[in-house]
C-alpha positions as CSV (number, residue, x, y, z in Angstrom):
1,M,-16.7,-13.2,-4.9
2,G,-16.2,-15.5,-7.6
3,S,-12.9,-17.2,-9.0
4,I,-9.9,-14.7,-9.4
5,T,-9.0,-16.6,-12.5
6,K,-11.9,-15.1,-14.8
7,T,-10.5,-11.1,-14.0
8,P,-8.4,-10.7,-17.5
9,K,-10.3,-7.4,-18.1
10,N,-10.3,-6.2,-14.9
11,V,-13.2,-4.6,-15.0
12,A,-13.6,-3.1,-11.3
13,V,-10.3,-1.3,-11.7
14,R,-11.5,0.0,-15.1
15,G,-14.6,1.6,-13.5
16,A,-12.5,3.2,-10.7
17,V,-9.6,4.5,-13.1
18,H,-11.1,5.5,-16.6
19,R,-12.5,9.4,-16.5
20,H,-12.0,10.0,-20.4
21,E,-13.0,8.5,-23.4
22,H,-10.8,6.0,-24.9
23,L,-9.3,7.6,-28.0
24,T,-8.1,10.6,-26.1
25,K,-4.5,11.3,-24.7
26,E,-6.0,11.0,-21.0
27,G,-8.0,8.0,-21.7
28,L,-5.4,6.0,-23.6
29,L,-3.3,6.5,-20.0
30,E,-5.7,5.2,-18.2
31,R,-6.2,2.4,-20.1
32,A,-2.7,1.6,-20.1
33,F,-2.5,2.0,-16.3
34,T,-5.4,-0.2,-16.2
35,F,-3.6,-2.8,-18.3
36,A,-0.4,-2.3,-15.8
37,F,-2.5,-3.1,-12.6
38,R,-4.0,-6.3,-14.0
39,G,-1.2,-8.1,-11.6
40,L,0.7,-7.8,-8.6
41,V,1.2,-4.2,-8.2
42,Y,2.3,-3.9,-4.2
43,P,4.3,-6.8,-2.8
44,Q,4.4,-4.4,0.6
45,I,1.8,-1.9,1.4
46,W,3.4,2.1,1.4
47,E,1.5,3.5,4.2
48,D,2.7,3.7,7.7
49,P,0.6,1.1,9.9
50,V,1.7,2.6,13.0
51,I,0.5,5.9,12.2
52,D,-2.5,4.6,11.0
53,M,-3.4,3.0,14.5
54,E,-2.5,5.9,16.3
55,A,-4.9,8.3,14.4
56,L,-7.8,5.6,14.3
57,Q,-7.8,4.9,18.2
58,L,-8.6,1.5,17.6
59,Q,-10.8,-0.4,20.3
60,P,-11.2,-4.0,21.2
61,D,-14.9,-3.7,19.5
62,H,-14.4,-2.1,16.6
63,H,-14.8,-3.4,13.1
64,M,-12.7,-1.6,10.7
65,V,-12.7,-1.5,6.9
66,T,-9.7,-1.3,4.6
67,I,-8.2,-1.5,1.1
68,A,-6.1,-4.7,1.3
69,S,-3.2,-3.6,-0.9
70,G,-0.2,-6.0,-0.2
71,G,-1.8,-6.9,3.4
72,C,1.1,-5.8,5.4
73,N,-1.1,-3.4,7.5
74,V,-4.2,-5.4,7.1
75,F,-2.4,-7.9,9.7
76,S,-0.6,-5.0,11.3
77,Y,-3.9,-3.6,12.5
78,L,-4.5,-7.0,14.5
79,T,-1.9,-5.9,17.2
80,A,-4.6,-3.2,18.2
81,N,-6.8,-5.7,19.0
82,P,-9.9,-4.6,16.7
83,A,-12.8,-7.0,16.5
84,R,-13.1,-7.3,12.8
85,I,-11.1,-6.2,9.8
86,T,-12.6,-6.2,6.4
87,A,-10.0,-5.9,3.7
88,V,-11.4,-5.2,0.2
89,D,-9.3,-4.8,-3.0
90,L,-10.2,-4.6,-6.9
91,N,-7.1,-6.3,-8.0
92,P,-7.4,-10.0,-7.6
93,A,-3.3,-10.7,-6.9
94,H,-3.6,-8.4,-3.9
95,I,-6.6,-10.6,-2.7
96,A,-4.4,-13.9,-3.7
97,L,-1.6,-12.2,-1.6
98,N,-3.9,-11.2,1.6
99,N,-5.0,-15.0,1.6
100,L,-1.6,-16.7,1.6
101,K,-0.5,-14.2,4.3
102,K,-3.4,-15.2,6.3
103,Q,-3.1,-19.0,5.9
104,A,0.8,-18.7,6.2
105,V,-0.1,-17.1,9.6
106,L,-2.6,-19.7,10.8
107,N,-0.5,-22.5,9.6
108,L,3.1,-22.2,9.2
109,P,4.4,-24.3,12.5
110,D,6.3,-20.9,14.2
111,Y,7.6,-17.8,13.9
112,A,10.8,-19.0,12.4
113,S,9.0,-20.2,9.1
114,F,6.9,-17.2,9.0
115,H,9.6,-14.5,9.3
116,R,11.3,-16.7,6.8
117,F,8.7,-16.6,4.5
118,F,7.8,-12.8,4.6
119,G,10.7,-11.1,6.3
120,Q,13.3,-12.6,4.0
121,A,10.9,-14.0,1.2
122,N,14.3,-15.5,-0.7
123,K,14.6,-19.1,0.6
124,A,14.2,-22.0,-1.0
125,E,12.6,-23.5,2.0
126,N,9.5,-21.2,1.5
127,V,8.2,-23.2,-1.2
128,E,8.2,-26.5,0.5
129,A,6.5,-24.7,3.5
130,Y,3.9,-23.3,1.0
131,R,3.3,-26.8,-0.2
132,Q,3.3,-28.7,2.8
133,H,1.7,-26.1,5.7
134,I,-0.4,-23.4,3.3
135,A,-1.2,-24.7,0.2
136,P,-4.0,-27.4,1.7
137,H,-5.7,-24.5,3.2
138,L,-6.1,-22.0,0.3
139,D,-9.3,-22.0,-1.4
140,A,-8.9,-23.3,-5.0
141,P,-8.6,-20.1,-6.9
142,Y,-5.6,-19.0,-4.7
143,R,-3.9,-21.9,-5.2
144,D,-4.4,-21.7,-8.6
145,Y,-3.2,-18.2,-8.9
146,W,0.4,-19.0,-6.8
147,E,0.8,-22.4,-8.3
148,R,0.0,-20.8,-12.1
149,R,3.4,-20.9,-14.7
150,G,4.5,-17.7,-16.0
151,L,6.1,-17.4,-19.9
152,N,9.4,-18.1,-18.1
153,G,8.2,-21.3,-16.8
154,T,8.1,-20.9,-13.2
155,R,5.2,-20.8,-10.5
156,R,4.2,-17.3,-8.7
157,I,4.9,-19.0,-5.7
158,D,8.7,-19.4,-6.9
159,A,9.1,-15.8,-6.3
160,F,9.3,-16.2,-2.4
161,R,12.7,-18.3,-3.2
162,H,14.0,-15.7,-5.4
163,G,13.1,-12.5,-3.4
164,F,9.7,-11.5,-3.4
165,Y,9.9,-8.0,-2.8
166,K,11.8,-7.7,-6.1
167,Y,8.7,-8.7,-7.6
168,G,5.5,-7.1,-8.7
169,L,5.0,-3.9,-10.8
170,L,6.6,-1.6,-7.7
171,G,9.1,-4.2,-7.1
172,R,10.5,-4.1,-10.8
173,L,10.3,-0.4,-11.1
174,I,12.6,-0.1,-7.9
175,G,14.6,-2.7,-9.7
176,F,14.7,-0.3,-12.7
177,V,15.7,2.4,-10.7
178,H,18.3,0.4,-9.3
179,W,19.7,-0.6,-12.7
180,L,19.7,3.0,-13.9
181,A,21.4,4.3,-10.7
182,H,24.1,1.7,-11.3
183,R,24.4,3.2,-14.9
184,Y,25.5,6.5,-13.3
185,G,28.0,4.8,-10.6
186,I,25.2,5.3,-8.0
187,D,24.5,1.9,-5.5
188,P,21.3,2.6,-3.9
189,R,22.6,0.2,-1.2
190,E,25.1,2.4,0.3
191,I,23.0,4.4,2.5
192,L,22.3,1.2,4.4
193,A,25.6,1.2,5.6
194,A,25.6,4.5,7.4
195,K,25.8,4.7,11.1
196,T,24.0,7.9,11.6
197,I,21.0,10.1,10.5
198,E,23.9,12.6,9.7
199,E,25.8,10.2,7.4
200,Q,22.4,9.6,5.7
201,R,21.8,12.9,4.7
202,Q,25.2,13.4,3.7
203,I,25.3,10.4,1.2
204,F,21.9,11.4,-0.1
205,E,22.9,15.0,-0.7
206,T,26.5,13.9,-2.3
207,R,25.4,10.5,-4.1
208,F,21.7,10.7,-4.7
209,A,20.5,14.4,-5.0
210,P,22.5,14.6,-8.2
211,F,20.7,11.8,-9.9
212,F,17.5,13.9,-10.3
213,E,19.6,16.2,-12.4
214,K,20.2,13.8,-15.0
215,K,18.3,14.7,-18.4
216,F,17.4,11.6,-18.9
217,L,15.6,10.6,-15.5
218,R,13.9,14.0,-15.7
219,W,12.7,13.2,-19.0
220,L,11.6,9.9,-17.9
221,V,9.4,10.9,-15.1
222,D,7.8,13.3,-17.1
223,Q,6.2,10.7,-18.8
224,P,2.8,9.4,-16.6
225,A,3.4,5.8,-17.3
226,A,6.7,5.7,-16.4
227,L,5.4,6.1,-12.5
228,F,2.4,3.3,-13.5
229,G,4.8,0.9,-11.1
230,F,4.4,3.1,-8.1
231,G,0.6,2.4,-8.7
232,I,0.3,6.0,-9.8
233,P,-2.4,6.6,-12.1
234,P,-3.1,9.5,-14.4
235,A,-5.5,11.5,-12.2
236,Q,-3.0,11.0,-9.7
237,Y,0.1,11.8,-11.1
238,D,-1.5,15.2,-12.2
239,L,-1.8,15.8,-8.5
240,L,1.5,14.9,-7.6
241,K,3.1,16.9,-10.9
242,V,1.8,20.3,-9.2
243,D,2.8,19.4,-5.8
244,D,6.2,21.2,-6.0
245,Q,7.8,24.0,-7.8
246,A,10.2,21.8,-9.6
247,G,7.4,19.6,-10.8
248,I,7.3,16.0,-10.6
249,T,11.0,15.7,-10.2
250,G,11.2,17.9,-7.6
251,A,8.2,16.0,-5.9
252,L,9.8,12.7,-6.3
253,R,13.5,13.9,-5.0
254,S,11.8,15.5,-1.8
255,R,9.9,12.3,-0.9
256,L,13.0,10.2,-1.3
257,R,15.1,13.0,0.7
258,K,12.5,12.5,3.8
259,L,13.0,8.6,3.2
260,A,16.4,8.8,3.3
261,C,17.4,11.2,5.7
262,D,14.5,11.8,8.1
263,F,14.3,8.5,9.9
264,D,17.0,6.5,11.6
265,L,17.5,3.4,9.2
266,K,17.4,0.7,12.2
267,D,13.7,2.1,12.3
268,N,12.4,2.3,8.8
269,F,11.9,-0.7,6.9
270,Y,10.3,1.4,4.0
271,A,14.2,2.7,3.6
272,W,15.5,-1.1,3.5
273,Q,12.5,-1.9,0.6
274,A,13.6,1.3,-1.5
275,F,17.4,0.9,-1.2
276,G,18.0,-2.8,-0.3
277,R,15.0,-4.2,-2.1
278,G,14.0,-6.2,1.2
279,Y,13.7,-6.1,4.9
280,G,17.6,-7.3,5.5
281,E,19.0,-10.2,7.0
282,G,20.1,-9.2,10.2
283,P,18.6,-9.9,13.6
284,D,17.8,-6.5,14.0
285,A,16.5,-5.5,10.7
286,P,13.5,-3.4,11.0
287,L,9.9,-5.2,10.1
288,P,6.4,-4.1,9.9
289,P,4.6,-4.7,13.2
290,Y,2.7,-8.3,12.1
291,L,6.3,-9.5,11.1
292,E,8.1,-8.8,14.5
293,A,8.9,-11.4,16.8
294,K,6.8,-9.5,19.2
295,N,3.7,-9.7,17.7
296,W,3.7,-13.3,16.4
297,D,1.1,-14.8,19.3
298,V,-1.2,-12.2,18.8
299,V,-1.6,-11.9,15.3
300,R,-1.7,-15.5,14.8
301,A,-4.2,-15.8,17.5
302,R,-6.5,-12.9,15.7
303,A,-6.0,-13.7,12.1
304,D,-9.1,-15.4,11.9
305,R,-10.8,-11.9,12.5
306,V,-9.4,-10.7,8.8
307,E,-11.9,-11.2,6.1
308,I,-10.8,-10.6,2.6
309,R,-13.2,-9.8,-0.3
310,H,-12.5,-9.2,-3.8
311,T,-14.7,-6.1,-4.3
312,N,-15.2,-2.7,-4.8
313,Y,-15.5,-0.4,-1.2
314,A,-18.5,1.4,-2.0
315,D,-20.2,-1.9,-3.4
316,Y,-19.1,-3.6,0.1
317,L,-20.1,-0.7,2.5
318,E,-23.8,-0.9,0.5
319,S,-23.8,-4.5,1.4
320,M,-23.9,-3.5,5.3
321,P,-26.4,-2.2,7.6
322,A,-26.5,1.5,8.7
323,Q,-24.3,2.3,11.7
324,S,-22.4,-1.2,11.7
325,L,-18.8,0.0,11.4
326,D,-16.4,1.9,13.4
327,R,-13.1,2.6,11.2
328,F,-12.5,3.2,7.6
329,I,-9.3,3.4,5.8
330,L,-9.1,4.5,2.1
331,L,-5.3,4.6,1.5
332,D,-4.9,7.0,-1.3
333,A,-7.7,5.6,-3.6
334,Q,-9.9,8.9,-3.4
335,D,-6.9,10.6,-5.7
336,W,-8.5,8.2,-8.6
337,M,-12.1,9.1,-8.0
338,T,-14.3,11.6,-9.3
339,D,-16.6,13.8,-7.4
340,E,-19.7,11.4,-8.5
341,Q,-17.6,8.1,-7.1
342,L,-16.7,10.4,-3.9
343,T,-19.7,11.2,-3.2
344,R,-21.4,7.3,-3.4
345,I,-18.6,6.4,-1.3
346,W,-18.9,8.9,1.6
347,N,-22.6,8.5,1.7
348,E,-22.2,4.9,2.5
349,I,-19.4,5.8,4.7
350,T,-22.1,8.2,6.2
351,R,-24.8,5.7,6.4
352,T,-22.7,2.8,7.8
353,A,-20.8,4.8,10.4
354,K,-21.2,4.6,13.9
355,P,-21.5,7.8,16.0
356,G,-17.8,8.5,16.7
357,A,-16.5,6.4,13.8
358,R,-13.0,7.8,12.1
359,V,-12.3,7.7,8.2
360,L,-8.3,7.8,7.3
361,Y,-7.3,8.6,4.1
362,R,-4.0,9.9,2.4
363,T,-3.4,12.2,-0.6
364,A,-0.3,12.2,-3.1
365,A,-0.2,16.3,-2.7
366,I,-1.3,18.2,0.6
367,P,-5.0,19.5,-0.8
368,D,-7.8,17.1,0.3
369,V,-9.7,15.5,-2.6
370,V,-12.6,15.2,-0.3
371,R,-13.8,18.7,0.9
372,G,-15.5,20.7,-1.8
373,H,-16.0,17.6,-4.1
374,I,-19.1,16.2,-2.1
375,P,-22.5,18.0,-0.9
376,D,-22.5,19.6,2.1
377,A,-25.3,18.1,3.5
378,I,-22.6,15.0,4.0
379,M,-19.5,16.4,4.7
380,D,-21.4,18.4,7.7
381,Q,-22.0,15.5,9.4
382,W,-18.0,15.1,9.7
383,E,-15.4,16.7,11.9
384,Y,-11.7,17.2,10.6
385,E,-9.2,16.4,12.4
386,D,-6.8,19.1,14.2
387,Q,-4.3,20.3,11.9
388,A,-1.6,20.0,14.0
389,K,-2.0,16.4,14.3
390,L,-2.1,15.8,10.8
391,D,0.8,17.3,9.9
392,D,2.2,15.4,12.7
393,W,1.0,12.0,11.3
394,T,2.3,13.1,7.9
395,R,5.6,14.0,9.1
396,R,6.1,10.8,11.0
397,D,5.0,8.6,8.2
398,R,8.0,6.5,7.5
399,S,7.1,5.8,3.8
400,S,7.8,9.1,2.9
401,V,5.4,8.9,0.1
402,Y,2.2,11.1,1.0
403,G,1.8,15.0,0.8
404,A,-1.0,14.6,3.6
405,T,-2.6,12.5,6.3
406,H,-6.7,13.2,6.5
407,V,-8.8,12.2,9.2
408,W,-12.3,12.7,9.9
409,T,-14.7,12.0,12.7
410,L,-18.6,11.5,12.9
411,K,-20.2,13.7,14.9
412,P,-22.6,12.8,17.5
413,H,-26.1,12.5,16.0
414,A,-28.4,15.2,17.3
């Protein structure tokens, strides 16, 4: 993999994002996104792992390949008992975070310390737990990452003392939105006190919905760079912009309405992250599967099944034998890809997939970005999932971020 300390130019991310000449408007935006994407983007992943596990139908002999992102889903999938999980990512900070989680699962003394570290992520004891139990087991590049000091003189690991989920590009953007809301007299945490879904809806419609009519906010979200903090590159921004008749503001408002109004807050940790910037402190606070007390023993026992690689998804597939993989998760990465990149990755997915293998991905907008963009000779080997099931999975995805869920199954070989 090489040292993660030698990636300041983020060459792999450049290759995935850049589509236009650098002196064009589109090219400048793409390069600005690449610059923003150099560090930690997602302290928490925003795809519902419960939906993933249901759609993928994981079995004990399966080897699955997924994009790592913040690692929450990687370790949550262990609750479904697959034989092996390979997590790949182009972002070195995400690779460092996934390695931190793996060694924390394996080496922290008990569930209480693990929950304090990632469930609360704002306790001084976490830094000592890192020093004593995690750091000795991290490879040197990842220790270097977490112990390196920033311009303010603090080490990256100190984020777990101050509230880790407030950091990263996404965490800081959510913090900025909270700050902006307060300027208009709106406290995003207000909704977390709601006792019923009906009360959640009332608070959203009376307090939050008018926020989207503010001229400054509408101007701000019309700037593609304003959404870099969500990990949305220019190509994906364009897809999202046409997904709602009211434009990008309308698309964001409808997604936030779903997050705020369609799920009971007692069951939606994504809402707590968005409105509270953490998982909450109470014993009944909702958590991702890997952080739930009932799953501690199995996640710990199976954590060694997780392999973490700092590489391009297609490059990894090219290194694997034919018909060797069972499940593929691409998150929303294909929203970024050119037809050439899509063809390359689907050619390798098809080559390495066992009969009956399943591929899951999401798109920011509703239309599929794969069908019609790769050769029919590849696509004809796959069967698209029943649309009613896909719509149901999208509806029940508590993150509320995406326009559609897509699942394909490899047909039996003739």
